[in-house]
C-alpha positions in Angstrom: 9.2 -7.1 -24.7 7.0 -9.0 -22.4 3.6 -10.4 -23.5 0.2 -9.3 -22.2 -3.0 -11.4 -22.4 -6.2 -9.5 -22.0 -9.3 -11.4 -20.9 -12.4 -9.3 -21.4 -15.3 -8.0 -23.3 -15.8 -7.0 -26.9 -18.7 -4.7 -27.7 -20.0 -2.6 -30.6 -20.5 0.9 -29.2 -23.6 2.7 -30.7 -22.7 6.3 -29.9 -24.9 9.4 -30.2 -24.4 13.0 -29.1 -26.9 14.9 -26.9 -27.0 18.4 -25.6 -27.5 17.1 -22.1 -28.0 13.8 -20.3 -31.8 13.2 -20.2 -33.6 13.0 -16.9 -35.9 10.1 -16.1 -38.9 10.2 -18.5 -37.3 12.9 -20.6 -36.9 12.6 -24.4 -34.1 14.4 -26.3 -33.0 14.4 -29.9 -29.7 12.8 -30.5 -27.2 13.9 -33.2 -25.9 11.2 -35.4 -25.3 7.5 -34.6 -21.8 6.0 -35.0 -20.8 2.3 -34.7 -17.4 2.2 -33.0 -15.6 -0.9 -31.7 -15.5 -1.0 -27.9 -15.8 -3.2 -24.8 -13.5 -2.6 -21.8 -11.4 -5.7 -22.6 -10.9 -4.9 -26.3 -10.3 -1.2 -25.5 -7.4 -2.1 -23.2 -6.0 -4.6 -25.7 -6.2 -2.2 -28.6 -4.7 0.6 -26.5 -1.7 -1.7 -26.0 -1.6 -2.8 -29.6 -1.7 0.7 -31.0 1.3 1.6 -28.8 3.2 -1.3 -30.3 2.9 -3.7 -27.4 2.8 -7.5 -27.7 -0.8 -8.4 -26.7 -3.4 -11.1 -27.2 -7.2 -11.0 -26.6 -9.3 -13.7 -25.0 -13.0 -13.2 -25.4 -16.2 -14.0 -27.3 -18.3 -12.4 -30.0 -21.5 -13.6 -31.7 -21.8 -15.0 -35.2 -23.0 -11.7 -36.7 -21.8 -8.6 -38.5 -20.7 -6.8 -35.3 -18.6 -9.8 -34.3 -16.8 -9.8 -37.7 -16.0 -6.1 -37.5 -14.7 -6.4 -33.9 -12.5 -9.4 -34.8 -11.0 -7.6 -37.8 -10.4 -4.5 -35.7 -8.3 -6.4 -33.2 -6.0 -7.6 -36.0 -5.8 -4.2 -37.7 -4.6 -2.7 -34.4 -1.9 -5.3 -33.6 -3.8 -7.5 -31.2 -3.5 -11.3 -31.6 -7.0 -12.7 -31.8 -6.4 -16.5 -31.8 -8.1 -16.9 -28.4 -11.2 -14.9 -29.3 -14.0 -16.9 -30.9 -17.4 -16.4 -32.4 -20.1 -18.5 -30.6 -23.6 -19.6 -31.7 -26.6 -18.2 -29.9 -26.0 -14.9 -28.1 -25.3 -11.9 -30.2 -22.2 -9.8 -30.0 -22.1 -7.4 -27.0 -23.4 -3.9 -27.6 -23.0 -0.7 -25.6 -25.5 2.2 -26.0 -23.6 5.5 -25.3 -24.9 9.0 -25.0 -22.2 11.8 -25.0 -23.3 15.2 -23.8 -21.9 18.7 -24.7 -19.5 18.5 -21.6 -18.0 15.3 -22.9 -19.5 13.2 -20.2 -21.2 9.9 -21.1 -24.0 7.6 -20.0 -23.6 4.0 -21.0 -25.8 0.9 -21.0 -24.0 -2.4 -21.8 -25.8 -5.5 -23.2 -23.2 -8.3 -22.6 -24.4 -10.8 -25.1 -21.7 -13.2 -26.2 -19.3 -11.8 -23.6 -21.0 -13.9 -21.0 -20.5 -17.0 -23.1 -16.9 -17.2 -22.1 -17.1 -19.8 -19.3 -14.5 -21.2 -17.0 -14.7 -24.5 -18.8 -13.3 -22.8 -21.9 -10.0 -22.1 -20.2 -6.9 -24.2 -20.2 -3.5 -23.8 -18.5 -1.9 -23.7 -22.0 -3.6 -20.4 -22.7 -1.3 -18.7 -20.2 1.9 -20.2 -21.4 4.4 -17.6 -22.6 2.4 -14.7 -21.0 4.0 -12.3 -18.5 0.8 -10.4 -17.6 -2.9 -11.2 -17.4 -5.3 -8.3 -17.5 -9.0 -8.5 -16.8 -12.1 -6.4 -16.1 -15.6 -7.3 -14.9 -17.6 -7.5 -18.2 -17.2 -11.2 -18.4 -18.3 -13.9 -15.8 -16.6 -13.5 -12.4 -16.1 -17.3 -12.2 -14.2 -17.2 -15.5 -11.9 -14.4 -14.2 -11.3 -16.3 -11.0 -10.4 -19.5 -12.8 -8.1 -17.6 -15.3 -6.3 -15.8 -12.4 -5.8 -19.1 -10.6 -4.3 -20.8 -13.7 -2.2 -17.7 -14.5 -0.7 -17.7 -10.9 0.3 -21.3 -11.4 2.3 -20.1 -14.4 3.9 -17.2 -12.4 1.9 -14.7 -14.5 1.5 -11.2 -13.0 -2.3 -10.5 -12.6 -3.9 -7.1 -13.1 -7.6 -6.5 -12.3 -9.6 -3.4 -13.4 -12.7 -3.9 -11.2 -15.1 -2.2 -13.6 -18.0 -1.8 -13.7 -18.0 -1.3 -10.0 -19.2 -4.2 -7.9 -18.2 -6.2 -4.8 -15.7 -9.0 -5.3 -14.9 -12.3 -3.7 -12.0 -12.7 -1.4 -10.7 -15.4 -3.8 -10.4 -13.0 -6.7 -8.9 -10.2 -4.7 -6.4 -12.6 -3.3 -5.3 -13.7 -6.7 -4.8 -10.1 -7.9 -1.2 -8.6 -7.9 -2.2 -5.1 -9.1 -5.7 -3.6 -8.6 -6.6 -0.6 -10.7 -9.9 0.9 -9.6 -11.3 4.4 -10.2 -12.6 6.4 -7.2 -16.1 4.9 -7.4 -14.8 1.3 -7.7 -12.3 1.9 -4.8 -15.2 3.0 -2.6 -17.4 0.0 -3.7 -14.6 -2.4 -2.7 -13.6 -0.7 0.6 -16.5 1.5 1.7 -14.1 4.4 1.8 -14.0 7.3 -0.6 -10.4 8.1 -1.6 -10.7 11.9 -1.1 -7.6 12.2 1.2 -4.3 10.5 1.9 -5.6 9.1 5.1 -8.7 7.6 3.4 -6.7 6.1 0.6 -4.3 4.4 3.1 -7.3 3.1 5.1 -9.0 1.7 2.1 -5.7 0.3 0.6 -5.0 -1.5 3.9 -8.3 -3.3 3.6 -7.4 -4.5 0.2 -3.8 -5.4 1.1 -5.1 -7.6 3.9 -7.2 -9.4 1.3 -4.1 -10.3 -0.7 -3.7 -7.5 -3.2 0.0 -6.6 -3.7 -0.2 -3.1 -5.3 -3.0 -0.6 -6.1 -3.4 2.3 -8.6 -6.4 4.5 -8.2 -7.3 6.5 -11.3 -8.5 10.0 -10.4 -9.9 11.3 -13.7 -8.4 14.7 -14.8 -6.4 14.7 -11.5 -4.2 11.8 -12.6 -3.6 8.7 -10.6 -2.3 7.5 -7.2 -0.1 4.5 -6.7 -0.1 2.7 -3.4 2.8 0.3 -2.9 2.9 -2.7 -0.6 4.3 -0.5 2.3 1.4 1.9 2.0 3.4 4.7 0.5 1.5 7.0 -1.9 2.9 8.2 -5.2 0.8 10.7 -7.2 1.0 11.4 -10.9 -0.7 14.6 -12.1 -3.2 14.6 -14.9 -2.9 16.6 -18.1 -5.6 19.1 -18.8 -7.1 19.0 -22.3 -10.4 19.9 -23.9 -12.7 16.9 -23.4 -14.8 15.8 -26.3 -15.8 12.3 -25.0 -14.5 10.6 -21.8 -15.3 7.1 -23.1 -12.3 4.7 -22.7 -10.2 7.2 -20.8 -9.7 4.7 -18.0 -9.1 1.8 -20.5 -6.4 3.8 -22.3 -4.7 4.6 -19.0 -4.5 0.9 -18.2 -3.4 0.0 -21.7 -0.6 2.6 -21.5 0.4 1.4 -18.0 0.7 -2.2 -19.1 2.6 -1.2 -22.2 5.2 0.6 -20.1 5.5 -2.2 -17.7 6.0 -4.7 -20.5 8.7 -2.4 -21.9 10.6 -2.8 -18.6 9.5 0.4 -16.8 8.5 0.3 -13.1 5.0 1.2 -12.2 5.7 4.8 -11.3 7.5 5.5 -14.6 4.8 3.7 -16.6 2.1 5.9 -15.0 3.6 9.1 -16.3 2.9 8.1 -19.9 -0.4 6.4 -19.0 -1.9 9.6 -17.7 -1.0 11.3 -21.0 -2.5 8.5 -23.0 -5.7 8.8 -21.0 -5.8 12.6 -21.6 -5.3 12.3 -25.3 -8.1 9.7 -25.5 -10.8 12.2 -24.3 -10.0 14.6 -27.1 -11.7 12.4 -29.6 -15.1 10.7 -30.0 -15.5 7.0 -29.3 -13.7 4.2 -27.6 -11.1 2.5 -29.8 -11.3 5.2 -32.4 -9.9 7.7 -29.8 -7.0 5.6 -28.6 -3.7 7.2 -29.5 -0.8 5.6 -31.3 2.8 5.8 -29.9 3.6 8.5 -32.4 0.7 10.7 -31.3 1.9 10.3 -27.7 5.5 11.1 -28.6 4.4 14.1 -30.6 2.4 15.4 -27.6 5.4 14.9 -25.3 7.6 16.8 -27.9 5.2 19.7 -27.7 5.6 19.9 -23.9 9.4 20.1 -24.1 
């Protein structure tokens, strides 16, 4: 099995349920308050760990109770945490999440210690023995750029989930082998909404000219679309389930994708399991608490046969 290194954020998610997402200036009563480990980086790492993949996490937490819980949670879920450290000063990252009755969420992220991971903290040795490096955009961009440059020198395959949506430097895009945006992120990067084959090809061409090798666009309940280097499109349909909370659906898809690739599957084959993992995630509340184990995935697949 190949090894995956995830560079990214670790947050404590503070989750409450609301009947509807409030409008500007509106006050609603929430139902309950749960503290659930989250952060896009940690979500993706834990998704891989719970499936049985070989994965390590590179990130930062604060020297506080939330940080202790998040560090312990990595180890409990099979994620190596030797590259994740607690730092003095900034608190552990926190995400404030409202989930409405339709299962949709609104999130405010307070990065805290996640932005204490600087490019000066990276060394080439960190990428020794890794086959894949996966990152998102909840840590400093300069750190991600430096990590990808070091990784490429070690012949490590780089995967970027450009979330939250924002424009990126040509340097970072050029260092990315596989780009995995959702529809909003794809439009932010290209100026083109991926609502047709023609528009997907036009946007993908822009990214390919910038240096990206492969692209997967996640399409929510409609599944995902893989665009290979020749511009050919390959769709994988989504699995319809009753959504309780859509938090971490994209993260679990990416975790499932990387798990499959590390097991030797090609991208198209890995996507088939990944869309199922994403679907199962939305049937439970929370981020890492909702990520399925390999047994849960296999049981679901058994029920489809």
